[in-house]
C-alpha positions as CSV (number, residue, x, y, z in Angstrom):
1,X,13.2,-21.4,-31.9
2,X,16.0,-19.4,-33.4
3,X,16.9,-16.2,-31.5
4,X,16.4,-13.0,-33.5
5,X,19.2,-10.5,-33.6
6,X,17.8,-7.0,-33.8
7,X,19.8,-3.8,-34.5
8,X,18.1,-0.5,-33.9
9,X,19.3,2.6,-35.8
10,X,18.8,5.9,-34.1
11,X,21.3,8.7,-34.5
12,X,20.8,11.3,-31.7
13,X,19.5,9.8,-28.5
14,X,21.4,11.5,-25.6
15,X,18.8,14.2,-24.9
16,X,16.0,11.7,-24.5
17,X,13.2,13.4,-26.5
18,X,10.0,11.8,-27.6
19,X,11.5,9.6,-30.3
20,X,14.5,8.8,-28.2
21,X,12.3,7.6,-25.4
22,X,10.3,5.5,-27.9
23,X,13.6,3.9,-29.1
24,X,14.5,2.8,-25.6
25,X,11.0,1.4,-25.0
26,X,11.2,-0.5,-28.2
27,X,14.7,-1.8,-27.2
28,X,13.3,-3.1,-24.0
29,X,10.2,-4.6,-25.8
30,X,12.5,-6.6,-28.2
31,X,14.6,-7.8,-25.2
32,X,11.5,-9.0,-23.4
33,X,10.5,-10.9,-26.5
34,X,13.8,-12.8,-26.2
35,X,15.8,-11.0,-28.9
36,X,19.5,-10.2,-28.9
37,X,19.4,-6.4,-29.3
38,X,22.0,-3.8,-30.3
39,X,21.6,0.0,-30.7
40,X,23.6,2.0,-33.1
41,X,23.7,5.7,-32.2
42,X,25.9,8.7,-31.6
43,X,27.3,10.8,-28.8
44,X,27.3,10.2,-25.0
45,X,25.4,7.0,-24.2
46,X,25.8,7.0,-20.4
47,X,22.2,8.1,-20.0
48,X,21.0,5.2,-22.2
49,X,23.1,2.6,-20.5
50,X,21.9,3.7,-17.0
51,X,18.3,3.2,-18.1
52,X,18.7,-0.1,-19.8
53,X,21.0,-3.1,-20.1
54,X,21.6,-2.0,-23.7
55,X,24.4,-3.1,-26.0
56,X,25.2,0.3,-27.5
57,X,27.6,1.1,-30.3
58,X,28.1,4.8,-30.5
59,X,29.7,6.9,-33.2
60,X,31.4,10.3,-32.7
61,X,30.8,12.8,-35.5
62,X,33.8,14.3,-37.3
63,X,31.7,16.8,-39.1
64,X,29.5,19.7,-37.8
65,X,27.0,20.5,-40.6
66,X,23.6,18.7,-40.4
67,X,23.7,17.1,-43.8
68,X,27.2,15.9,-43.2
69,X,26.1,14.3,-39.9
70,X,23.2,12.5,-41.6
71,X,25.5,11.1,-44.3
72,X,28.1,10.2,-41.7
73,X,25.7,8.2,-39.5
74,X,24.3,6.4,-42.5
75,X,27.8,5.3,-43.5
76,X,28.7,4.3,-39.9
77,X,25.6,2.1,-39.8
78,X,26.4,0.5,-43.2
79,X,30.0,-0.3,-42.1
80,X,29.0,-1.6,-38.7
81,X,26.2,-3.9,-40.1
82,X,28.6,-5.3,-42.7
83,X,31.0,-6.2,-39.9
84,X,28.3,-7.5,-37.6
85,X,25.2,-8.6,-39.6
86,X,21.8,-8.7,-37.9
87,X,18.7,-10.7,-38.9
88,X,16.5,-7.6,-38.3
89,X,17.7,-4.0,-38.9
90,X,15.1,-1.7,-37.5
91,X,15.5,2.0,-38.6
92,X,14.1,4.8,-36.6
93,X,16.0,7.6,-38.3
94,X,17.3,8.4,-41.8
95,X,19.2,5.4,-43.2
96,X,19.3,3.8,-46.6
97,X,19.3,0.2,-45.7
98,X,17.2,-1.6,-43.1
99,X,14.7,-4.5,-43.1
100,X,12.1,-2.6,-41.0
101,X,11.5,1.2,-40.7
102,X,9.4,3.2,-38.3
103,X,8.8,6.4,-40.1
104,X,8.2,8.4,-36.9
105,X,9.3,11.6,-38.6
106,X,6.8,11.2,-41.4
107,X,7.6,11.6,-45.1
108,X,10.1,14.4,-45.8
109,X,8.8,14.8,-49.4
110,X,5.3,15.5,-48.0
111,X,6.6,17.9,-45.4
112,X,8.4,20.0,-48.0
113,X,5.4,20.0,-50.2
114,X,3.3,21.4,-47.4
115,X,5.9,24.0,-46.6
116,X,6.0,25.1,-50.3
117,X,2.2,25.7,-50.1
118,X,2.5,27.8,-47.0
119,X,5.8,29.6,-47.5
120,X,5.8,30.3,-51.2
121,X,7.8,29.8,-54.4
122,X,11.2,31.1,-53.4
123,X,11.2,29.0,-50.2
124,X,10.4,26.0,-52.5
125,X,13.4,26.9,-54.7
126,X,15.7,26.9,-51.6
127,X,14.6,23.4,-50.7
128,X,15.8,22.1,-54.1
129,X,19.3,23.4,-53.6
130,X,19.6,22.8,-49.8
131,X,22.1,19.9,-49.4
132,X,20.2,18.6,-46.3
133,X,16.9,18.4,-48.0
134,X,18.4,16.8,-51.1
135,X,20.2,14.2,-49.0
136,X,17.1,13.4,-46.9
137,X,15.0,12.9,-50.0
138,X,17.6,10.6,-51.5
139,X,17.8,8.5,-48.4
140,X,14.1,8.4,-48.0
141,X,13.5,7.2,-51.6
142,X,16.2,4.5,-51.4
143,X,15.1,3.2,-48.0
144,X,11.3,3.2,-48.7
145,X,11.7,1.6,-52.1
146,X,14.4,-0.9,-51.0
147,X,13.6,-4.5,-52.1
148,X,14.9,-5.8,-48.8
149,X,12.5,-3.8,-46.8
150,X,10.0,-6.1,-45.1
151,X,7.8,-3.7,-43.1
152,X,7.4,0.1,-43.1
153,X,5.6,1.2,-40.0
154,X,3.8,4.6,-39.9
155,X,2.2,6.2,-36.9
156,X,-0.8,7.5,-38.8
157,X,-2.9,6.7,-41.9
158,X,-2.0,10.2,-43.1
159,X,1.7,9.2,-43.3
160,X,0.8,5.9,-44.9
161,X,-1.0,7.7,-47.7
162,X,1.9,10.1,-48.1
163,X,4.3,7.1,-48.5
164,X,2.1,5.6,-51.1
165,X,1.7,9.0,-52.9
166,X,5.4,9.9,-53.1
167,X,7.1,6.5,-53.5
168,X,6.8,3.2,-55.2
169,X,6.0,1.0,-52.2
170,X,3.9,-2.2,-52.0
171,X,1.0,-1.2,-49.8
172,X,1.0,-4.5,-48.1
173,X,4.4,-3.6,-46.5
174,X,3.0,-0.5,-44.8
175,X,1.6,-1.0,-41.4
176,X,-0.1,1.7,-39.3
177,X,0.5,1.6,-35.6
178,X,-0.4,4.8,-33.7
179,X,2.0,6.1,-31.1
180,X,1.7,4.9,-27.6
181,X,1.0,6.9,-24.4
182,X,1.8,6.4,-20.8
183,X,-1.8,5.7,-20.0
184,X,-1.3,3.7,-16.9
185,X,1.3,6.0,-15.4
186,X,-1.1,9.0,-15.9
187,X,-3.9,7.5,-13.8
188,X,-2.7,9.0,-10.5
189,X,-2.1,12.6,-11.9
190,X,-5.4,12.4,-13.7
191,X,-7.2,11.6,-10.5
192,X,-5.4,14.5,-8.7
193,X,-6.5,16.9,-11.5
194,X,-10.1,16.0,-10.8
195,X,-9.8,16.2,-7.0
196,X,-7.5,19.2,-6.6
197,X,-7.7,21.4,-9.6
198,X,-8.2,24.6,-7.6
199,X,-4.7,24.3,-6.1
200,X,-3.2,23.9,-9.5
201,X,-4.7,27.2,-10.6
202,X,-3.3,28.9,-7.5
203,X,0.2,27.4,-8.1
204,X,0.2,28.4,-11.8
205,X,-1.4,31.8,-11.0
206,X,-4.3,31.3,-13.4
207,X,-7.9,32.3,-13.2
208,X,-10.2,29.3,-12.7
209,X,-13.2,31.2,-13.9
210,X,-11.8,31.3,-17.5
211,X,-11.8,28.4,-20.0
212,X,-8.3,27.2,-20.2
213,X,-6.7,26.5,-23.6
214,X,-3.3,24.9,-23.7
215,X,-0.7,25.0,-26.5
216,X,2.5,22.9,-26.3
217,X,5.3,22.9,-28.8
218,X,8.5,24.4,-30.1
219,X,8.9,26.0,-33.6
220,X,5.6,28.0,-33.2
221,X,5.2,28.7,-36.9
222,X,5.2,25.0,-37.8
223,X,2.9,24.2,-34.8
224,X,0.4,26.8,-36.1
225,X,0.5,29.3,-33.2
226,X,0.0,32.2,-35.6
227,X,-3.3,30.8,-36.8
228,X,-4.4,30.0,-33.2
229,X,-3.7,33.5,-31.9
230,X,-5.6,35.1,-34.8
231,X,-8.6,32.8,-34.3
232,X,-8.6,33.5,-30.6
233,X,-8.7,37.2,-31.3
234,X,-12.1,36.7,-32.9
235,X,-13.5,35.4,-29.6
236,X,-14.5,37.3,-26.4
237,X,-11.1,37.6,-24.7
238,X,-12.7,37.7,-21.2
239,X,-13.9,34.2,-21.6
240,X,-10.7,32.3,-22.0
241,X,-7.0,32.0,-21.3
242,X,-4.2,30.4,-23.4
243,X,-1.1,28.9,-21.8
244,X,1.8,28.6,-24.3
245,X,4.4,26.0,-23.4
246,X,7.6,25.9,-25.4
247,X,10.3,28.1,-27.0
248,X,10.9,29.7,-30.3
249,X,13.6,32.0,-31.6
250,X,11.0,34.5,-32.6
251,X,9.1,34.5,-29.3
252,X,9.4,38.3,-28.9
253,X,7.5,38.7,-32.2
254,X,4.7,36.5,-30.9
255,X,4.5,38.5,-27.7
256,X,4.2,41.7,-29.7
257,X,1.5,40.2,-31.9
258,X,-0.4,39.2,-28.8
259,X,-0.2,42.8,-27.5
260,X,-1.4,44.2,-30.9
261,X,-4.4,41.8,-30.9
262,X,-5.4,43.0,-27.4
263,X,-4.8,39.5,-25.9
264,X,-2.1,40.4,-23.4
265,X,-4.3,39.4,-20.4
266,X,-5.5,36.3,-22.2
267,X,-2.3,34.7,-23.3
268,X,0.7,33.7,-21.1
269,X,4.0,32.5,-22.5
270,X,5.4,30.1,-19.9
271,X,8.5,29.0,-21.9
272,X,10.0,25.6,-21.6
273,X,8.7,23.8,-18.5
274,X,9.5,20.6,-16.7
275,X,6.1,20.6,-15.0
276,X,4.1,20.1,-18.2
277,X,1.9,17.6,-16.5
278,X,0.6,20.3,-14.2
279,X,-0.7,22.2,-17.2
280,X,-2.5,19.1,-18.5
281,X,-4.0,18.8,-15.1
282,X,-5.2,22.4,-15.1
283,X,-6.3,22.9,-18.7
284,X,-9.7,22.3,-20.3
285,X,-8.6,21.9,-23.9
286,X,-5.4,21.3,-25.8
287,X,-5.1,23.0,-29.2
288,X,-2.6,21.5,-31.7
289,X,-3.0,23.4,-35.0
290,X,0.1,21.9,-36.6
291,X,0.9,22.6,-40.2
292,X,2.6,19.2,-40.4
293,X,2.8,16.6,-37.6
294,X,3.1,12.9,-38.4
295,X,1.6,12.2,-35.0
296,X,1.8,14.8,-32.3
297,X,2.3,13.0,-29.0
298,X,0.8,15.8,-27.0
299,X,-2.5,14.9,-28.6
300,X,-2.8,11.6,-26.8
301,X,-1.1,12.8,-23.7
302,X,-3.9,15.4,-23.4
303,X,-6.6,12.8,-24.1
304,X,-5.1,10.5,-21.4
305,X,-5.4,13.4,-19.0
306,X,-9.1,13.9,-19.9
307,X,-8.7,17.1,-22.0
308,X,-10.8,17.9,-25.0
309,X,-8.6,18.4,-28.1
310,X,-8.8,20.8,-31.1
311,X,-6.4,19.6,-33.8
312,X,-5.6,20.4,-37.4
313,X,-6.2,17.7,-40.0
314,X,-2.5,17.8,-40.8
315,X,-1.7,16.3,-37.4
316,X,-1.8,12.5,-37.9
317,X,-2.9,12.1,-34.3
318,X,-6.2,13.7,-35.1
319,X,-7.2,10.2,-36.4
320,X,-7.7,9.0,-32.8
321,X,-10.2,11.8,-31.9
322,X,-13.8,10.9,-31.4
323,X,-16.9,13.1,-31.5
324,X,-16.9,13.4,-27.8
325,X,-13.1,13.8,-27.3
326,X,-12.2,16.5,-29.9
327,X,-12.7,18.3,-33.1
328,X,-10.6,18.4,-36.3
329,X,-10.1,21.7,-38.1
330,X,-10.0,20.9,-41.9
331,X,-8.4,24.2,-43.1
332,X,-6.3,26.4,-40.8
333,X,-6.5,29.3,-43.3
334,X,-10.2,29.5,-42.6
335,X,-9.8,31.6,-39.5
336,X,-13.6,31.9,-38.8
337,X,-14.1,28.2,-39.0
338,X,-11.1,27.7,-36.6
339,X,-12.6,30.3,-34.2
340,X,-15.9,28.4,-34.4
341,X,-14.1,25.2,-33.5
342,X,-12.5,26.9,-30.5
343,X,-15.9,28.3,-29.5
344,X,-17.4,24.8,-29.6
345,X,-14.6,23.5,-27.4
346,X,-15.4,26.2,-24.9
347,X,-18.8,24.5,-24.4
348,X,-17.0,21.4,-23.2
349,X,-15.1,22.4,-20.1
350,X,-13.3,19.7,-18.1
351,X,-15.8,17.9,-16.0
352,X,-15.5,14.7,-14.0
353,X,-17.8,12.5,-16.1
354,X,-16.6,13.7,-19.6
355,X,-13.0,13.6,-18.6
356,X,-13.2,10.0,-17.6
357,X,-14.8,9.2,-21.0
358,X,-12.1,11.1,-22.9
359,X,-9.4,9.4,-21.0
360,X,-11.0,6.0,-21.6
361,X,-11.0,6.6,-25.4
362,X,-7.2,6.1,-25.6
363,X,-6.7,3.3,-23.1
364,X,-6.0,1.0,-26.1
365,X,-3.0,3.2,-27.0
366,X,-1.1,2.4,-23.8
367,X,2.6,1.8,-24.7
368,X,2.4,-1.8,-23.7
369,X,-0.2,-2.5,-26.3
370,X,1.4,-0.5,-29.1
371,X,4.9,-1.8,-28.6
372,X,3.7,-5.4,-28.4
373,X,1.9,-4.9,-31.8
374,X,5.1,-3.6,-33.4
375,X,7.4,-6.3,-32.0
376,X,4.9,-9.0,-32.9
377,X,4.5,-7.8,-36.5
378,X,8.3,-7.4,-36.8
379,X,9.1,-10.9,-35.5
380,X,6.5,-12.5,-37.8
381,X,8.7,-11.4,-40.7
382,X,11.8,-13.0,-39.2
């Protein structure tokens, strides 16, 4: 059998965020399948090379503006691939030419469309003249509609529908594979959360008598924190507590809003934390009211830790929710309906039996299963 040469394209990878970690997992999965794998990226790669036996080709940017960096990385990939061709070119970022794409960032055209609806006419005009948006749309169109493209992976049916709505793509090329979760690795901390939850409340200085909501994310506006806070203000503030994990440049404004709403004793801003797992262990329910999320990983991480989830419909990960594991809010602008969904969630506190059922609902999304699917579908086109 001929050995497949696979080149992965992912620009920024040094800080090891969600998509970066996924890239490294995919790298390892292709290696285990017997492929000769190379990663094209940028910046300091010492952290990558220490985690894998990766063959890494890194580019150092000569420009500082975002749109210049996108264009520069795309040109670097094109030049490198011309000098060292690969039978499979697997893009995980914004590049014009690849044989396979994982659109983990969703569809930029759909993202801008949603923002126009929420942010108004003048913001929409700014998108049309912003060089970064113009470049991303150009690359997106050329890459998705490229005749050499064999498979376009999306992480939700929502994103698949957006691809087919905005671009001329053969539907048979689009394959939906939901994101993976560290299901096996979460087994031990899940069991601890059931056996020793009281200690977690003490360590985090939270009241165990209150229903515990959890919000995780940066860029609070895009993640829907405004809508969440307003909907919580419609409930009895003595019955719940919300822990907000993450940072935002306008965090002081949010703290002021919380004070004006009379929620100061019911909402705590914890900032960016390294012990996020402790909050999953403590909480009853994750709320992810994103205005646009191709697939919010926190959704399945929460489910794997046995939490009930309230999600917006515009989060692709809402597709994995079942009747007994979560609820989907159709319209975030309907604050009363959102509040009713939160009230319904409060009737489902974390309990031993229900948590086990919720956790079991995403066992099939373990990383080993999802990566194997992607590698298998990719190699079948080789």
